[in-house]
C-alpha positions in Angstrom: 44.3 -50.0 -28.5 45.5 -49.2 -32.0 47.4 -46.0 -32.5 45.4 -43.0 -33.8 46.3 -39.8 -35.4 46.5 -36.7 -33.1 43.5 -35.2 -34.8 41.4 -38.3 -34.4 42.5 -38.7 -30.8 41.5 -35.1 -30.1 38.1 -35.6 -31.8 37.5 -38.7 -29.7 38.5 -36.9 -26.5 36.1 -34.0 -27.3 33.3 -36.4 -28.2 33.6 -38.2 -24.9 34.5 -35.2 -22.7 33.4 -35.2 -19.2 32.6 -31.5 -19.2 31.1 -31.4 -22.7 29.3 -28.2 -23.6 25.5 -28.1 -24.1 24.4 -30.0 -27.1 24.1 -28.0 -30.4 23.3 -29.1 -33.9 23.9 -27.7 -37.4 20.3 -27.8 -38.4 17.0 -27.7 -36.5 17.2 -31.4 -35.5 20.1 -33.7 -34.5 19.6 -37.4 -35.0 21.3 -40.2 -32.9 20.7 -43.5 -31.3 19.2 -43.2 -27.8 20.1 -46.0 -25.5 16.9 -45.4 -23.5 15.0 -46.4 -26.6 16.8 -49.7 -26.9 19.0 -48.4 -29.7 16.2 -47.2 -32.0 16.9 -44.1 -34.1 15.6 -41.0 -32.4 15.5 -37.3 -33.3 16.7 -35.0 -30.5 17.5 -31.3 -30.4 18.4 -29.1 -27.5 17.1 -26.1 -29.4 13.5 -25.6 -28.1 13.7 -28.6 -25.8 14.6 -28.5 -22.1 17.6 -30.2 -20.8 18.7 -30.8 -17.2 21.3 -28.1 -17.8 18.6 -25.5 -18.3 18.9 -22.8 -15.6 15.1 -22.4 -15.7 14.7 -26.1 -14.9 17.1 -25.9 -12.0 15.5 -22.8 -10.7 12.0 -24.3 -10.8 12.8 -27.8 -9.5 16.2 -27.7 -7.8 19.4 -29.7 -8.2 18.2 -32.8 -6.3 15.3 -33.1 -8.7 17.6 -32.9 -11.7 19.8 -35.6 -10.1 16.7 -37.8 -9.5 15.8 -37.5 -13.2 19.4 -38.5 -14.1 19.1 -41.5 -11.8 16.0 -42.7 -13.5 17.5 -42.2 -17.0 20.6 -44.2 -15.9 18.4 -47.0 -14.7 16.8 -47.3 -18.1 20.1 -47.0 -19.8 21.6 -49.9 -17.8 18.5 -52.2 -17.9 19.3 -55.8 -18.8 19.3 -56.7 -22.5 18.8 -60.1 -24.1 21.4 -59.5 -26.8 25.1 -59.6 -26.2 27.0 -56.3 -26.2 28.6 -55.1 -29.5 32.3 -56.1 -29.9 33.3 -52.5 -30.9 32.5 -50.9 -27.5 35.4 -49.0 -25.9 36.7 -50.3 -22.5 37.1 -47.9 -19.7 40.9 -48.4 -19.5 41.1 -46.9 -23.0 39.0 -43.9 -22.3 41.1 -43.2 -19.2 44.4 -43.2 -21.1 45.0 -39.4 -20.9 44.8 -39.6 -17.1 47.3 -42.4 -16.9 49.6 -40.6 -19.2 49.5 -37.4 -17.2 50.0 -39.3 -13.9 53.0 -41.1 -15.3 54.6 -37.8 -16.4 54.1 -36.3 -12.9 55.5 -39.5 -11.3 58.6 -39.3 -13.5 59.0 -35.7 -12.6 59.0 -36.6 -8.9 55.7 -34.8 -8.2 52.9 -36.3 -6.0 49.8 -34.7 -7.7 46.1 -35.1 -7.8 46.5 -36.8 -11.1 48.6 -39.5 -9.6 46.0 -40.0 -6.8 43.2 -40.2 -9.3 45.1 -42.6 -11.6 45.7 -44.9 -8.6 42.0 -44.7 -7.7 41.0 -45.4 -11.4 43.3 -48.5 -11.5 41.8 -49.9 -8.3 38.3 -49.4 -9.8 39.2 -51.0 -13.1 40.7 -54.0 -11.4 37.5 -54.6 -9.4 34.7 -53.7 -11.9 31.3 -55.1 -11.2 28.3 -55.8 -13.5 30.2 -54.8 -16.6 27.8 -53.8 -19.4 27.4 -51.3 -22.3 27.5 -47.7 -21.2 26.4 -44.4 -22.6 29.7 -42.8 -22.0 28.7 -39.1 -21.9 25.8 -38.7 -19.4 25.7 -35.1 -18.2 23.0 -32.5 -17.7 23.1 -31.1 -21.3 22.7 -34.6 -22.7 19.5 -35.4 -20.8 16.7 -34.1 -22.8 12.9 -33.7 -22.2 10.9 -35.4 -24.9 7.2 -36.4 -25.4 7.9 -39.8 -23.9 10.0 -38.6 -21.0 13.6 -37.7 -20.3 16.1 -39.2 -22.6 19.9 -39.4 -22.8 21.3 -38.4 -26.2 24.7 -38.6 -27.9 25.9 -42.0 -26.6 29.6 -42.8 -27.1 29.6 -46.6 -26.8 31.7 -47.7 -23.9 31.7 -50.8 -21.8 32.3 -51.1 -18.1 30.8 -50.6 -14.6 27.6 -48.6 -14.6 28.8 -46.2 -11.9 31.2 -44.7 -14.5 28.3 -43.3 -16.4 27.3 -41.1 -13.5 30.7 -39.6 -12.8 30.2 -37.0 -15.5 27.2 -35.5 -13.6 29.3 -34.3 -10.7 31.1 -31.8 -13.0 27.9 -30.3 -14.3 26.1 -28.1 -15.0 29.1 -25.9 -16.0 27.2 -22.7 -15.4 26.7 -23.4 -11.7 29.3 -23.2 -9.0 27.4 -25.8 -7.0 29.7 -28.4 -8.7 32.5 -27.3 -6.4 30.5 -28.0 -3.2 31.1 -31.0 -1.0 27.5 -31.1 0.3 26.3 -31.3 -3.3 28.5 -34.2 -4.1 27.2 -36.0 -1.0 23.6 -35.4 -2.1 24.2 -36.6 -5.6 25.9 -39.8 -4.4 23.0 -40.5 -2.0 20.5 -40.1 -4.9 22.5 -41.9 -7.7 24.1 -44.8 -5.9 20.8 -46.8 -5.3 19.9 -46.4 -9.0 23.3 -47.7 -10.0 23.4 -50.5 -7.4 26.7 -49.5 -6.0 28.0 -48.0 -2.7 28.0 -44.2 -2.5 31.8 -44.2 -1.8 32.5 -46.2 -4.9 30.5 -43.8 -7.0 32.5 -40.9 -5.5 35.7 -42.7 -6.4 34.6 -42.8 -10.0 33.7 -39.1 -9.9 37.1 -38.3 -8.4 39.0 -40.3 -11.1 36.9 -38.8 -13.9 37.3 -35.2 -12.8 41.1 -35.7 -13.1 40.6 -37.3 -16.6 38.7 -34.2 -17.6 41.5 -32.0 -16.3 44.0 -34.0 -18.3 42.0 -33.5 -21.4 41.8 -29.8 -20.8 45.6 -29.5 -20.3 46.1 -31.4 -23.6 43.9 -28.8 -25.3 45.7 -25.9 -23.7 43.0 -24.8 -21.2 44.6 -24.8 -17.8 41.8 -22.7 -16.3 39.1 -25.3 -17.0 41.6 -28.0 -16.0 41.9 -26.4 -12.5 38.1 -26.2 -12.3 37.8 -29.9 -13.0 40.4 -30.6 -10.3 38.4 -28.4 -7.9 35.4 -30.7 -8.5 37.6 -33.7 -7.7 38.7 -32.1 -4.4 35.1 -31.5 -3.4 34.2 -35.1 -4.3 37.2 -36.4 -2.3 36.2 -34.3 0.7 32.6 -35.7 0.4 33.9 -39.2 0.4 36.0 -38.6 3.5 33.0 -37.1 5.3 30.9 -40.0 4.2 33.4 -42.5 5.7 34.1 -40.6 8.9 
């Protein structure tokens, strides 16, 4: 991957961040290409439209319902396409660079940390990727929007890799709810999402564990240790869920 300026790297990290804040836009409408529409130009806005991050939606329908909607959206995102993927898509190894850098620093310092465990998990996943295809890259509750033709994923980042990666973001969201720190919630999400992604629940949980540490590494780079620790707490809940699943 070509070297980038610090400012452009930071902008890229924020654009692809696992724990991205709810979508906002400068004007009344934000325009982007929605992968669910086959790449056609769409107009989407969180102002006045319900997202899965909406507390009212969660209160009315529950977290499992939101996860089910996300599973359906992911299935549409990952549907087979006749055309080859664009050459400019970012591979997963590149997007995970901050995690690998943090883990290497901890290793050199003689510390055995969650970052090292997550980096080892990520390396194992990358070396055994399955069904590699274009990915949205930033699927989370605030980027899944209700529209007249159904629920859509907005603000794609343009990655390429295993589809399970696209669901890892969901385990750290919604930010406003402490349920993201619960082991039973991670198990429920894995049970709902894994059939839609065509992968084993434990593999999906591995992606969520690795990506929660990536999020923490980004937050540390940005000087936010509090949010970094919360991301790591999500990872610990996911890891406990996987252990329970395999016991």
